[in-house]
Phi, psi and omega in degrees: 000135183282162182296327180291324176293317176299319177295313180303317177296322185291327183289336180291128179227162182289147171300141170303128185307319176303318182290325177292329176292321181288324178300312181296321180289321179301314179300315181296322176299322183292312185293313172304344179269000178093011178260109178281329180256132176300321181302312181300310180300314178301312181296318177307319186253017175065027172267139179301119185296332175283333173293315179300317179297325185289323175299318179288344175269348184081010183260346177205115174203142181252159177291327176299314182297320176293321173302315179303310180299315179289332172295321178296322180271000180052055176239145172271166177299323181300304180303314180301318184266003189298331185244013177251124186261000000 
């Protein structure tokens, strides 16, 4: 194994548990809204499907993207975060 491979492996870190809770809740909101597929949901609301998939996986999310999804579900930040510690 090369030195580069070792460095690359060391840089991988676990996702923050708080981010994973947000991602899990986004997925639940989608499913509860009747969308089995993240692709269908993203296409229906004009969201980039890869970007939305990353949000549900907790790997890439901006506040702007979160606001778009909350607006779709007609939720405020307070409502969304009410059960996330």
